[in-house]
C-alpha positions in Angstrom: -56.4 -21.1 -39.3 -57.5 -17.7 -38.2 -58.7 -19.4 -34.4 -55.5 -21.0 -33.8 -53.7 -17.7 -33.9 -56.7 -16.3 -31.9 -55.8 -19.1 -29.6 -52.3 -19.2 -29.3 -52.0 -15.3 -29.0 -53.3 -15.3 -25.6 -51.1 -18.9 -24.8 -47.8 -16.9 -26.3 -49.0 -13.6 -23.5 -49.6 -15.4 -20.6 -45.9 -17.1 -21.0 -44.3 -14.0 -21.7 -45.9 -11.9 -18.7 -45.1 -15.3 -16.5 -41.0 -14.9 -17.5 -41.4 -11.1 -16.3 -42.9 -11.3 -13.4 -40.4 -14.4 -12.4 -37.4 -12.0 -13.7 -39.0 -9.1 -11.8 -39.0 -11.5 -8.6 -35.8 -12.5 -9.0 -34.3 -9.4 -9.2 -36.0 -7.8 -5.9 -34.1 -7.2 -3.0 -32.8 -9.7 -1.0 -33.9 -10.2 2.3 -31.6 -9.2 5.0 -32.2 -12.4 6.7 -30.8 -14.5 3.9 -28.1 -11.9 3.5 -27.0 -12.4 7.0 -27.6 -15.8 7.0 -25.6 -16.7 3.9 -22.9 -13.9 3.9 -22.2 -13.2 7.4 -22.4 -15.7 9.4 -20.0 -18.0 7.5 -16.7 -15.6 7.8 -18.0 -15.2 11.6 -18.1 -18.6 12.8 -15.0 -18.7 10.6 -13.3 -16.2 13.1 -14.7 -16.9 16.2 -13.2 -20.6 16.0 -10.1 -19.4 14.8 -9.4 -17.1 17.7 -11.0 -20.0 19.9 -8.9 -22.7 19.1 -5.9 -19.9 19.1 -6.3 -19.7 22.9 -6.9 -22.9 23.0 -3.6 -23.9 21.9 -2.6 -21.0 24.8 -5.0 -22.0 27.5 -3.8 -25.7 27.2 0.0 -25.2 26.9 0.5 -27.1 23.5 1.7 -23.7 23.0 3.5 -21.8 26.2 6.2 -19.9 24.7 5.0 -16.3 23.8 7.8 -15.3 21.7 6.6 -17.9 19.8 2.9 -17.4 19.9 1.7 -14.8 21.3 -2.1 -14.8 22.9 -5.1 -13.0 21.2 -5.2 -10.5 24.0 -1.1 -9.4 23.5 -2.3 -9.3 19.6 -5.7 -6.9 20.8 -2.9 -4.6 23.1 -0.5 -4.1 20.3 -3.5 -3.4 17.9 -5.0 -1.0 20.4 -1.3 0.9 21.7 -0.9 1.3 17.9 -4.9 3.2 17.5 -4.7 4.9 20.3 -0.7 6.2 19.4 -2.4 7.4 16.0 0.0 5.1 14.1 -2.2 2.1 13.1 -3.9 4.2 10.2 -0.7 5.4 8.9 0.9 1.7 8.6 -2.4 0.9 6.4 -2.7 4.0 4.3 1.4 3.6 3.2 1.1 0.3 2.0 -2.5 0.6 0.6 -1.7 4.2 -1.0 2.0 2.8 -2.5 0.1 -0.5 -3.4 -3.2 1.4 -5.2 -1.3 3.9 -7.3 1.3 1.1 -8.2 -1.3 -0.8 -9.2 -3.1 1.8 -12.0 0.4 2.4 -13.4 0.1 -1.6 -14.1 -3.0 -1.1 -15.5 -1.9 1.1 -17.8 0.7 -0.4 -18.7 -0.3 -4.1 -18.7 -3.9 -3.6 -20.7 -2.1 -2.2 -24.1 0.7 -4.7 -23.8 -2.3 -7.4 -23.4 -3.9 -6.2 -26.0 -1.0 -6.0 -28.4 0.4 -9.9 -27.5 -3.4 -11.0 -27.6 -3.8 -9.5 -31.7 -0.5 -9.9 -32.7 0.6 -13.3 -33.6 4.1 -12.2 -33.9 4.3 -10.0 -30.5 2.7 -13.1 -28.8 5.3 -15.2 -30.0 8.1 -13.1 -29.1 7.1 -11.8 -26.2 4.4 -14.5 -25.0 6.5 -16.9 -23.1 8.2 -14.3 -21.3 5.4 -13.0 -19.8 4.9 -16.5 -18.9 8.1 -16.3 -17.4 7.9 -13.0 -15.6 4.5 -13.9 -13.9 5.6 -17.1 -12.2 9.2 -15.3 -11.2 8.8 -14.4 -7.4 8.3 -10.6 -6.8 11.3 -10.6 -4.1 13.7 -11.7 -6.8 13.2 -8.0 -8.2 14.0 -6.0 -4.9 17.7 -6.0 -4.9 17.6 -5.2 -8.7 15.5 -2.2 -8.2 17.0 -1.1 -4.8 20.0 -1.0 -6.9 19.0 0.8 -10.2 17.0 3.4 -8.0 18.2 3.3 -4.6 15.7 3.6 -1.7 12.9 5.6 -2.6 9.5 4.9 -3.5 10.6 4.4 -7.3 12.4 1.6 -5.9 9.0 0.1 -4.8 6.7 1.1 -7.8 9.0 -0.5 -10.2 8.3 -3.8 -8.0 5.2 -3.3 -8.5 5.2 -3.3 -11.9 7.2 -5.4 -12.4 4.9 -8.0 -10.1 1.9 -7.0 -11.4 2.5 -6.2 -15.2 2.4 -10.1 -16.6 -0.2 -11.2 -14.9 -2.9 -8.4 -16.0 -1.3 -8.5 -19.5 -1.7 -12.5 -19.7 -5.0 -12.4 -18.0 -6.4 -9.8 -20.9 -4.3 -12.3 -23.0 -6.7 -14.9 -22.4 -10.1 -12.9 -22.1 -9.2 -12.1 -25.8 -8.4 -15.7 -26.9 -11.9 -16.3 -25.4 -14.3 -13.7 -28.0 -15.9 -15.9 -30.1 -14.9 -15.1 -34.1 -18.5 -14.2 -34.8 -18.3 -11.4 -32.3 -15.0 -9.7 -34.5 -17.2 -10.6 -37.5 -19.5 -8.3 -36.7 -18.2 -5.7 -35.9 -15.9 -5.3 -38.5 -19.3 -5.3 -41.0 -20.1 -2.7 -39.0 -17.1 -0.8 -39.8 -15.5 -1.4 -35.9 -12.1 -2.5 -37.1 -8.3 -1.1 -35.6 -8.5 0.5 -32.5 -12.8 1.3 -32.8 -13.0 -2.9 -32.6 -10.7 -3.0 -30.0 -12.1 -0.4 -27.7 -15.9 -1.7 -28.9 -15.9 -5.2 -29.2 -12.5 -6.7 -28.4 -12.1 -5.2 -24.5 -15.6 -5.5 -23.7 -16.1 -9.0 -24.9 -12.4 -10.1 -23.3 -14.2 -8.4 -20.1 -14.3 -11.4 -18.0 -10.6 -12.6 -18.8 -9.6 -8.9 -17.9 -11.0 -9.1 -14.9 -9.5 -12.2 -13.4 -6.2 -11.1 -14.2 -6.7 -7.7 -12.4 -7.4 -9.3 -9.5 -4.3 -11.4 -9.9 -2.0 -8.9 -10.7 -3.9 -6.8 -7.4 -2.4 -10.0 -5.1 1.3 -9.9 -6.9 1.1 -5.4 -7.0 0.2 -6.4 -2.8 2.6 -9.8 -2.5 5.4 -7.3 -4.4 5.4 -4.4 -2.1 5.2 -6.7 1.7 8.4 -7.9 -0.5 10.2 -4.6 -1.1 8.5 -3.3 2.2 10.3 -6.0 4.6 13.3 -6.0 2.4 14.0 -2.6 1.6 13.9 -0.5 4.5 14.6 3.3 5.0 13.5 6.2 7.1 12.1 8.4 4.0 10.1 5.3 3.2 7.6 5.9 6.2 6.9 2.7 8.2 4.3 0.6 5.9 3.2 -3.0 7.0 5.6 -4.8 5.7 8.2 -2.5 7.4 5.9 -3.0 10.5 6.7 -7.2 10.3 10.5 -6.5 10.5 10.5 -4.6 12.8 8.4 -6.7 14.9 10.7 -10.0 14.1 13.7 -8.1 14.5 12.3 -7.4 17.9 11.4 -10.6 18.6 7.6 -9.0 19.0 5.3 -12.1 17.7 2.6 -9.5 19.1 3.5 -7.0 16.7 4.3 -9.7 14.1 0.9 -11.0 14.3 -0.7 -7.8 14.1 1.2 -7.3 10.9 0.3 -10.6 9.6 -3.5 -9.4 10.2 -3.5 -6.4 8.9 -1.4 -7.0 5.6 -4.6 -10.1 5.7 -7.2 -7.3 6.5 -6.3 -5.0 3.5 -6.5 -7.8 0.9 -9.6 -9.0 1.7 -11.0 -5.3 2.5 -9.6 -4.6 -1.2 -11.5 -7.7 -3.0 -14.6 -7.3 -1.3 -15.2 -3.6 -2.6 -13.6 -3.3 -5.7 -13.3 -6.4 -7.6 -16.1 -8.7 -6.0 -18.4 -6.2 -7.2 -16.7 -6.1 -11.1 -16.6 -9.6 -11.3 -20.5 -9.6 -10.2 -21.3 -6.5 -12.6 -19.6 -8.2 -15.5 -21.2 -11.8 -14.7 -24.5 -10.3 -13.9 -24.0 -8.0 -17.7 -24.1 -11.4 -19.7 -26.6 -12.6 -18.0 -24.5 -15.6 -15.8 -25.8 -14.0 -12.5 -28.8 -13.3 -11.1 -29.7 -10.4 -8.3 -30.5 -11.9 -5.0 
């Protein structure tokens, strides 16, 4: 029997060492060539294809009316002119600052609301369907009443953002809470994590995947709500954001300006996702062993 233990001990040690080595190899730094091929080449290729098709429509006279489809060069000139005049960053900052601040307000309201709906049956029965209905309501529908309530000011903008984003954040957290294994809750109660302590140390961490998904969707609704508000409600004191730039281009029949605004709106949405939500999602997945570096 002793000889068997002696024989299996080195084998077990070698298996553990092999697993450690495998984990170390997987978590090493990704080669630049692999990153370049897998992460940089595909989006660059897609952009090039879009530009080629776009220019092809102009060159082949498939669309020969610049008031309907401007050339890539005309849109580039619009970008260049606004950059040289110092307006471009102002357009972006006006909208991004409003969007991020409104999204933070939505997090402050949507997080406790989602926990309350997720944990209290009466509250879920009372306002759960309302949250789902509000999530499906187009954001633009809130602009007219918000203008009547608050006038043409930033309070109106933030109200539209909140009404668009809070239901998504709350519903995402409710979905995450529903997926928390009951064993976690029982273990937390056994260790004294009850009430607010259990919510903070057990429920909320376990519900992070659904919560992050709700946050991501909430930002999308925030951004879309803000663009709708800026397009419809315009006032000199509000400044010129991307939504108003889009409407200004439509009013002036300047399709180059319209496409400039559309591309900027798209760029900001992609940038926020890549810089904020994608790293957050990877961290949540990696912390649960669902994503391996490299």
